[in-house]
Each structure stands twice: as structure tokens, then as C-alpha cells.
N, C-alpha and C positions, 0 to 999 in steps of 0.2 A: 504494500500500500504506500509505503513512503516514497517510492519512485514515481508514482503517478502525480501529475500536476493538477492543481485545482482546475475544474472545468472539464477534465477528462471523463468520458463515459466509461463506467465500470460496472461490473457485477461482483457483489461480495456475498459469499456464503458464510453464515454465522450460526452459532448454536443458540437455541432457545431452551427453556427448561424441558420442553416436551419433544425436542427434535432439532431440525435445522430449517432455515429459511434463506431466501436470497433477496438482496436489495439491488435493483437495476436502476441506474440513473447516473447523474453527474456528481462527481466528487466535489464537495464544497470545501472541506478542510480535513486535515489529518495531523494529529499531534502525537505525543508519546503515549497517550492513553486511549484515544478514540478517533474514529473517523466519522464524517457526516456526509451522507449521500442524499441528494435531492431526487426522490422518485416521483412518479406521476401523482401519488397520493399525498406525500408529506416529506419533510426532511427527517431522515432516520439517523440517529446517533448510535453508532455501534462501538462498544468497547473492544479494543484490539485483542484482548484476551479471549474473546468469543469468536474471532474470525478464524475460519478453517481454510478458506481459499478466496482469492481475489484476482481479477485480471481486468485489463483494459478490453473494451469491446468496441466494434465499429459504430458509427452513427446509426440511429434508427432509420429504417427505410421510409420513404415518403408514404403518407397515408393514401390509400386508393379512394377514388371518388365513389360515392354510393351508386349502386345500380338502380336504374329506373324500375319502378314496379309495374 
């Protein structure tokens, strides 16, 4: 996580009490204790001790136009 610059699109897999989950979005900040990822729903603050995997991902593809009904 420390090598990714703020603004980079990332996916972070981290532990919850009942399993694992992913945060997909743009990295806002990362310090010695946590990282913050802006997902579509909210800003997610993830303690680094819970991170099990993280990587940079390419930009999201453009949304397709709705099909006429």
C-alpha cells in the first residue's frame, strides 16, 4: 500500500470479524496505521493490520448507455 500514490485506483482485501471483504476505489491516504479508500458508497478507513492483499487496478471502464425498451 505504501507504494501507491494518493488518487491511484486500488482494490484492498481486508479481514472482518466474520471473514474478508474488498474495498475498490481511489486511495485517498495511507499512513503507518491505516489507509483510506474512496469507494462508490463511502470513504473506508482500513487498519493496515487487517489488510491481507492490495494492488493497483486499471481505471473503471466507461458506463454503457441504457438500452431502449
